[in-house]
N, C-alpha and C positions, 0 to 999 in steps of 0.2 A: 504493500500500500504506500509506504513513504516514497519508494522509487517511482511509482506511477504518478504521484503528485508532483514530481519534478518535471514531468512532461506537460506540454500544453493539453488542455482538457480533452479535445477531440482526438488527439493522438493517443492519449492515455486510454481512452475508450476503445480505440482500434486495437491497441496492444492487449487489452483485456479480452476482447472478442477473439483475437488470434489464439490466446492461451486457452480459452474455453473450447474453441474448435479443435484444438490439439489434445483435449482431454485432460488439461492440467488444472481444472477447477476443483475446488474442495467438494467433498461428498459427505452429507450428513448421514450418520448411521443410526441416529436416534429415531425411534418410532413416535409418531404423533400420538398424544394422549387422546383417548376417546372423547373427552369433554370438548375438544376443539373441532370435532367433526360435525358436519351438517349436510343436508341435501337441499339444493336449490335447482330449479329448472330441470329436475330429473337427474342432476349430476351430483355425485358424491364427492364433496370437498373434504380432504383429510384434515385441513386446517384452513382458517379464513384469511391467511396472509398471502397475497399475490404480488407478482412482479408487474409493475405498471408498464404500459406502453411507453416506448421511447428508448428502452435499453436494447432490446432485440428487434430492431426495426424491420429486418428482412428474414426473420425466421431461421437464423443460423445456429442458435445455441439453446433451443427450447428445452431439451432434455438435460443439458448441463445445468440450467437454472433450476429445474425441478429437483435435481440431485442435491442442490444446496439446502433444500427443505421447504421451498415455497409450496403452498397448497394449489396454486395455479399460476400460469404464465400467460401474459398477453403480448402478442406479436404486433408490431406496427409502430407508427401509423403507416399503412400501405396505400399508395395511390394507384389508380388503374394503370397509368403509363409511368415509366421511369422518369424521375426528375432529380436534379442535383441539389435542390434547395437553395438557400440564400448564400451570398458570398461569405467567405471566411475572413476574419474570425467571427464565430457565431455561437460560441459556447464559452461561458465565463464562470469560474469558481468564485464564490463568495465565502472563502474558508472561515473567516471570523464569524460568519453568520450561519454556518452549516447550510448554505443555500447555493443555488445555481441559477444563472440567467441564460436562457437559450433563445435563439432566433433561427433555428435550423431550417424551418420552412418546409417540412415534410420531404426531406431528402429520402428517396425511396428507390429501390431497384425495380419496382413495379409488381403488379399482382401476378403476372404470368410466371415470373421467377419464384416468387414466394409460394405460389400454388404448388410448384414442383416439390419444394421442400416439405410443405405440409402433407402432401400426398404420400411422399416417401416415408415420412415419419409415421403417418397413420397406418400404413401397411406394415411397417417394420416393427413398431413398438406396441401395436394393438392397444393404443390409447392408454398407456400406463400412467398418464397424468393428464390433467385438464389444461388445454391450451385454447385461448381465445384469439380472435383477430380484431384489429382495430383499423378501420377503413377511413380514408380521407379523400378529398377531391384534389385533382391537379390544379395547380396555380392558374393555368391559362384556360381552364374549363369555363364554358358558357352555361353549362347545365349541371348544377351540383347534384341534383337528384339522380341524374343519369349516371354520374360518376359513382355515387354511393351504391346504386343498384348494380352497376357493373362489377364493382369490387366485391359486393356481397355474393353475386352469382359465381364469380371466379373462385373465391376463396372459401365460401361457406360450406362447401361439400366436405371439407376436411378440418373443420374447427368445431369446438364444443360450444362456443357462443360467438356472437359478432357485435362489435361496438361501432357506432357511427360517431366519429370525432367531429363535432360541430363547434368546437370551442377553442381550437388553437389560436393564439393571438398573432401568429406569424404568417398566416395566409389571408390576404386582404379580403374583407367582406364575409369571411367564414362565420363569424359570430352572429351575423344577421340572421342566420338560420335558426337561432334560438328564440326569435320572436314567434308568438303563438301561431299566427296564421301560416307563416313559412314552415314552422316545425310540424304543424298538423298535416300540411301538404306533403312534406318530406316523409313523415311517418307512413302515410298512405302509400306512397310510391315504393318505399323500401319494403313494406309489408307485402306488396304485390310481387316484388322481386323475390322475396323469401318463398312465397307460395309457388312461384314459377320454379324456383330451385327444388322445392319439395316435390312438386308434381312431375318434374323431369326425371326423378330417380337418381339425380347426381349427388345427393347427399349421402355420404357413407354412414351406415348405421340406421338411417331411416327416420330418426326422431326429429321433430321440428327444431329449427335452429333458434335458440333464445336471442332476442334482439334488444340491444341496449343502446343508449345515447349518452355521450360524455359532454358535460356542460362546464361552463366557466364559473369561477368564484366571484366574478365582477358583475353581479346581477342585482337589479333593484327588486324590492318586494313585488311590484306589479309584474316584472318579468318572470320571477319565480312562480307567481300564481299562474301565469300563462303557460309555463313549462309543465307545471303540475297538471293543469287542466288538459292540455294537449296530450300529455302522456297517458293519463287515465282514459280519456276518450279514444285515443288511438290504439290502446291495448298493447303498449310495448311491455317488455319483460323486465326492464331494469334501467336505472340511471347511475352513471358514475359521477361522483361529486368529490373533487373537481379537477379541472385542468389547472394550468399555471395562471398566475395573476399578472396583470399589467400595472397594478398598483405597487407602491414601494412603502411598506410599513415604516413608521418612524423608528430610528435607532439602528438602522443598518450600518455596519462598521466598515465593510469592505470597499476598496477603492473603485471596484467595478459596479457599484450599486446602481449607477445611473445608466448603465448600458440598456439599449432598447431590446425588448424581448419579454418572454414570460418568466416570472420568478417562481422557483420551486424550492422545497426544503423547509427548514424549521420556521421561518417567518410566515409561512402560509398556513400553519396549523390552525390558528384561531379562526381566521376568516373562512377557511374551507369547512371547518367543523360547524360553524354557525350556519352556513348555507346548507349543509347536510341536515342539521336539526330542523331548519325551516322547511325543507322539502319533505322530510319525514312527516311532519305535522300536516303540511298541505295535502299530501297524498294519503294521509290516514294510515300509513304503514302498509298500503295495499300494493306498492311497487317495491321490490327489493332494491336496496341502494348499496353501492360500493363506495366506501369512503377513502379518499386519497388526499394527501397534502400534509407534509410536515411531520410524518410519523418517524419517531426516533426510539421510542421505548414501548414496552408492553403496556404501560399505563396509557400511552397515546392511542394504541390500538383499542384498548378497552374503552377509552373516552369516545372514540368514533363509533364503536358498537352501541354504547349506551345512548349516543345521539341519534342512532337510527340505521347504522350500517350493518348489513348482514355479512359483508366481506370488506376487506381493506386491501389497498395496494400501496407500494412504495417503490422508490428508485433512488432519489437523491441521497438518502441516508446511507446507502451502500457505499457511496463515494467516500464518505468520511468515517464510517464505522466498520466497513468490511463485511464479507459474506457471513461471518459468524453471528452477525446481528439477527439473522432470521431465526436461528435456534434460540437465541436469548429472548426474542420477542414472544415466541410460542410458550416458553417456560413461564415468563412473567404474566402473560395473559391468562394461562391456566390457573396461576396462583390468584390473580384478581377475581376470576370467576368463582373459584372455590371459597375465597374469603367472604364474598358477598352472598353466598348461598345459592349460586346458579349452578345447574347441572349440565348446562350446554351453552354454546354461543347463542343459539336461537332464543333462549330464554332471556338473555340480557339485551337483545336488540330493542332499541328505543326506550330503555328503562327510564331515562331521564326526561322522556317526552310524554309519558302516560299520565 
């Protein structure tokens, strides 16, 4: 870890990916405690801690990350056509704040390339772990719904769930899709694409593909109400709360704090958890939520669950705390659950909002 931090951030990530592809990543030998297991969307999650999209953008190290101890891994964001993303430098460590600013801009090898990897893994590993896909639109696309539908149909046959990323701050106009009318229309079109995928027989395993949407933390109460209403009316399967923030909380210490892009890591925890809690209340707990943003400790995971998250995801904390963090989070979460008399993760979901 100290050696990697001597490299520029994007180069350090490339080195990490290379090591993982070579099989040099750590492997957790500890079995997950039964108290951490739950079933959602017909999927058996051994624990609620997942790897957020952004780490394995092109589906190169799915199983290596599951080996670390994650309960599930999300690949992406994947765009229909390959694109290079924004000019470099576009990734900045805020070490003093345990945070990162990125303006990567959906750099992606494209859905055709990722589909091959997903299909190969599905056939080889027989789904030994849960892998989702995160789909985005190309920067030069004139029809966002067409891009999301195309990505879903290309990749959805070999994934356990699919996420429509409508909240990255680094693709112009993308966040407009969170407005109620636009979101309702997008949901309808993507659901139609899912039905087409299902009826074609192209989905391995045959079960309907769970459909989720990933939203931003920078939303007003009326916008949140619109998202909740559109999600309930549209019949989606889940929401991921949240993506990175374009705000800069007071007190950031790092010299790169004013770089343009989305901020992730510790400073995002409070904001993202507040948005999570608000959405849980607005949806009445009827839509499963995945809590993302600022997780560093098992207590953070527990707070997200009590605020309304059935599952959580992280990425930035790995940069500063290393892969051993995953095992530590699971142990601390189990301790929190038992301390407060819960017999499962599901029993604690939304405990602070009831």
